[in-house]
N, C-alpha and C positions, 0 to 999 in steps of 0.2 A: 504494500500500500504506500502511495506517495502522499505526503501531507503538505498541503499548501498553506502558507501563512503570509498574510498581507501586512506590510509594514510601511510606514512613512518616516523618512529621515530627511530633515531639512527640505521638505517639499518633494522629495523623490520617493516614489512608491516602488516597493520591491515585492517580488514573489520568492519567498524562501521555501526550500524543500528539504524533506528528510532524505539525505543521501546515504543512509546506513548501508546500502548495498545489499538489501535483502534479495534473495533469489528464490524463484519458484522451481528451480532445477532445470529450466529450459535453456538458460543462457550458459555460455562457456566461461567459466571462471578463468581469469588470467593470473590469479594469485593474490596474496595479501600484501599490500604495499606497506603495511605497518612496520616501521623501523627498517625500511629497506635502504641499502646503499646501492645507488644506480650509477652506471657509467654514462656520462653525457658525451656522445660521440657524433661524428659526421656520418653521412650516408655511406661514404666510401670506406669507413672504418668498421662497419657493422659486423662483418664476418669475424674479424679478430676480436672485437669487443664481446660479441655474443659467446664465443668459445671461452673467453676468460670469465664471463659473468653468468655462466650456466651453473648456478649453485643456489642453495637456500639463502634468502635475504638479499639476493642480487637482482639486477634487471638493467634495462637500457633506457636512455632518453636519446632519440635519434633526431638530430637537427638538420633541417633543410639546408642544402648547399646552394648559395647564389640564387635563391628563389625558385629552385627546381622542385616544386611540390610533387609533381608527378613521379619524379625519380625517387623521392623519399617514400612515397606511398607504395610504389612498386617494389622497392627493396624491403619494406616492412611486410608486404604480402608474401614475398619469397621467404623471408625469415620465419613467418608463422606457418605457412602452408607447405613449404618444401623442406625447410630445415627443422620444422616442428619445435621451434623454440617456445618454451612454456613459462618463462619467467615474465614478470611485468615489463611492458614496453609502453613508453609514452613518445608521442611525436611532437616535435617542437618546430612550428613554422618559422620562427625567428624573424617575424615581421617587425620586431622591436629593435633589431640590431642594425649596425652599419650606418653610413651617412644618409641613406635613403629611408631610414626608419619611419614607420607609420605612427601616427599619434594614437592615444588611447581611444579617441572618439571613432576610429575607423571600425566599421561593422565587421563582424565575423564573416568568414567565407563559409557559407552553408555547405558547399561541396566538400570542404576540408572537414567540417564537422561530420557530415554523413559518411565520408570515407573511413574515418576512425571508427564509427559505429559499425560499418560494414565489416571491418577487420576484427571486430570484437574487442577493441582496445578502449581503455578509459579515454574520454574526450578531454583533451587539453585545448583550451581556447587559443585561437591565433591572435592574441591581443597585441595591440600596438603599445608604444612606449608611454608610460605614465609620468609625465613631466611634473616638476614641483608646482604646487598650488593648483593642480588640475583635479579639483574635487569632482567636477562633473564627469571627467574621464574615469575616475575611480568608480563612481556610482554607476556609470554606463557599463563598464566591464562586469561588475558584480551583478547588476540587474539582468543583463543579457545571458550571463552564465546560469543564473537561477532559472530563467525561463526555459533554458535548454533541458533542465531537469536531470541531466546525467553528466554534468561537466565539472572539471576543475578549472577555476578561474585563474588564468595566468596573469600575474602582476609584475611586469618588468618595470621597475620603478627607480626614480631619482632617489639618491641616498637620503634626501631630506625627509622622506616619508618614514624613515626609521630613526634618523638622527635628531630631527627637530621635535620638541615635545608636543607642540600643538598639532603639527601634521600627523604625528604618530597617534595621538588621541583620536583624530578623525579617521585614520586608517583602521584602527582597532575597532572603533565604534561601528563603522560600516561593515567590516568583515564579520564581526560578531552578530550584527543584526540580520544580515542576509543568510549567513550560515552555510554557504557553499564552501567546499574545500578550496584552498588557494595555493598556488605555486609561485613563490617569490623568486625573482631574479633581480638582485640588487646591483645597480650600476656602480662601477668603481668610483669612489668618492674623490672629489676635488674640493679645494677651499670653498667655503669655510668648514666643510664637514670632513671628518676623518673616521677611520675604522673604530676608534675608541668611543665615538658617539653611536655607531651603528649596532655594535654587539648588544648593549643593553636594550636597545629598541627591538632588536630581533627576539631577544628573550621575552620581552613583554608581549610581543605578538604571538609567540609560541604558547603563552599562557592564556590565550583568549578563549579557549574552549572549542575552537574550530580547527579541523585538520589543516596543517601547514606543511608544504613541501618546499625545499630550498634547492633550486636548480642552478646550473652553470656556475658551480662553486669550486673553490680550491680546498685543499686538504683540511685547513682549520675549520671548515664547515662541519666537520665531524662533531664539533661542540654542539651544533644545533641538534644533531641526532641524539646526543646525550641528554639534551634539555627538552625533549618531547616532540621534536619534528617527526612527522609521519614518514618522510623519506628525504634523503639528500642525494643529489646527483653531482658527482665530481668529474670534471672535464678530463678527457683523454689527452688533451694538449693545452698549452697555456691560453690560447685564445678562447677555449671553452671553459676555462676556470675563472672567467671574469667577463663583465660587460663593460667595455670601454666607453667613455663619454663620446658624444658626437665631435668629430674633428672639424677644424676650420676648413672653409672652402679652399681647394687647391692643395691641401695637405697631402704629402706623400710619406708614408711611414718608411723609416730606414730599413734597408735590406738586412735580414737576420738569417744567419745560417741555421738550418734545421739540424738539431742535435738530439740524440736519444737521451731522455732523462730517466733517472732512477729514483724511486722513493726510498729515502733513508729513514728507516723506522724510528730510530732514536731521536732524529731531528724533526720529525713530523713535517717533512717537506721534500720536494724534489731537488735533485742536483744533476748536472750533466755528467756524462761519463768522464769527460776530461777533468772536471772539478773533483770528482771522487778519486780518480787516479792520482792526481797531484796531491790531494790531501792525505791519501793513504801513504804516500812516500814520506810526507812530513810527520805523520802520526800513525805509524804502523801498529802500535800496541795500545791504542787508546780504548779498545773494547767497543768500538763503534761499528765495526764492519761485519760482524758475525750475523747471519740471518737464518732463522728457523722456518721461513715460509715454505710452502709445499714445493715451490720451484727451486729454491736454493738448498733446501734439505740440510741445513746446518753448515753450509759452506760460507767462506768469506766472500764479500762482494767483489773481490778481485776476479773471481771466476766469470762474472758478468762482463767485466771490462775486457777480459781476454778471450771472449767468444769470437768466432769468425764474424767478419763484417756482415755476412748475409743472415746471421742468426742473432746478432747482438740486440737489435731493436725489439724483435718479437719476444726474446727471453726477458729483457728488461721490463717490457710491458706486462708479461705474465707475473713476474716477481712483484711489480708494483700493485697489481690488482690483488694478488694473494695477501700482501701486507695490509692493504686497505680493509679487506674482509676479516682478517685476523683482528685488526683494531676494532672493527664494528662489533665482532662477537664479544670482545673484552669490555666494550664501553656501553653496551645496551643491556644492563642488568634490570633488576626488578623495580628499582626506585630512581627517580630523577636526581635527588640530592647525591646519592652515592655515585651515580654515573658522572654527574658534574664534578664532584670532588676528584674522582679518578682522572677526568679530563684535565682539570686544573693542575694536578700534580704532573701529568705528562707534559703539559705546555711549559711548566717551569723547568722540567728536566731537559726538554728539547731546546729551550732558549739557552740554558747553561751549556749544553753540548755544542751549540753553534758558536758561542763565544769562545769555548775551549779550543776549537780548531780554526778560529779566525774567519768564519763565514759571516756574511751579512746577516743582520738581525731580521727576523720576521715579525713586524710589529703586531700582527694579529695574535700571535702567541701571548704577548703581554696583555693585549686587550681582553682576551678570554679570561686570563687570570684575574684581571681587575673586575670583570663583570660577574664572576661567580663568587658567592660568599664562601669563605674558608670553612673547613669542617669544624672549627672551634665554635661556630655559631650554634646556638642552642635550639635550632629547629629540628624536630624529629624527622626521619626519613618518611616520605609519603609516596603513594603510588604515582605512576606516570600521569601527566596531565590528561584530563578527560578530552575526548574528541579527537584522538590521534589515530585511531584504527579505521582504515578504509578498506572495504572489499568492493570490487566492481563486478558488474555483470551486465550483459546486454539485455537482460530481462527488465532492467529499469526502463519504464516507459518514458521516452523523450518527448519534448515538445519544442518545436522550432521557436527561435527568438522572434519577438514581434518586430 
């Protein structure tokens, strides 16, 4: 049964629905997204990413390349119907990204919505970019997602929506009132906002009682998973671990050599093969290089560096995914406070390790430490925040947006 609730906020009327994912057994379940760690990949990376993410608690977010919606949908169909991939899959139209990004007021593409339904996937709206102070755009995305009846509202937003107190209050009030699950993509902050403003805002949003996913994220977003996020998607490459601000007209990014990166578990961050090799020569006995993931099987990371050129990138990728999911398993226990305290301690240790070997600091590690209350606080452990479990089924009766 779908429950409709009419609400009015600041003159905007919403239709909120119960999206508990109840199934009458006729729809194909695609799995439970609750506390999932997803790989956010490009269409041409699906084969490699699916092989690495074919495990419990894993899944994919596949991003459209250069506006090629048809190519993304075709690859998703092959993944499901030919490769028989059975983990959660979300499709990201990425209309919010790049210099030609669309605004939040842009209507959803009904064909894109219908194709996701036809594939039996959760419907992730193809939202445009939510600029600062665009309250009407926020209301529009949430209202249209609610009218669909089976959608996750994608919110690609300016950092002020999390960092600024008043904007954050508006965001949380609207999200809470409409009640549809939301997937947040936070733009990389620029002055006057910084990551230390954003982390507390994200934690406040996670506590609003509505399922929240965090997409297009870097490894420190594991802290969101510890703090009650329904799912977190970490990018397979640097450009999918962030949403860059719009660039000035005529701007041309500097050429950057493509290098294989490796996740260094104790540092909670990625490093290039060259950086790891050089640091291992300077600090061979620091205890930083041993890895017990399924790919490394107790070997030193030097074995990755010394792999043949044709194998090095793929092996490093599998190692990194294995480490991510080992961390996920260790950091998603029964209670949010214990998970957060564990994450806080790991962030402190990782920051210390980076200083020890002379690597650049990762400010987000410090910001997560500052945002999470230390375990000396006198609050008792409590269950995970309500509203974070989502199961999806095609049996949910959809309704097209007005």
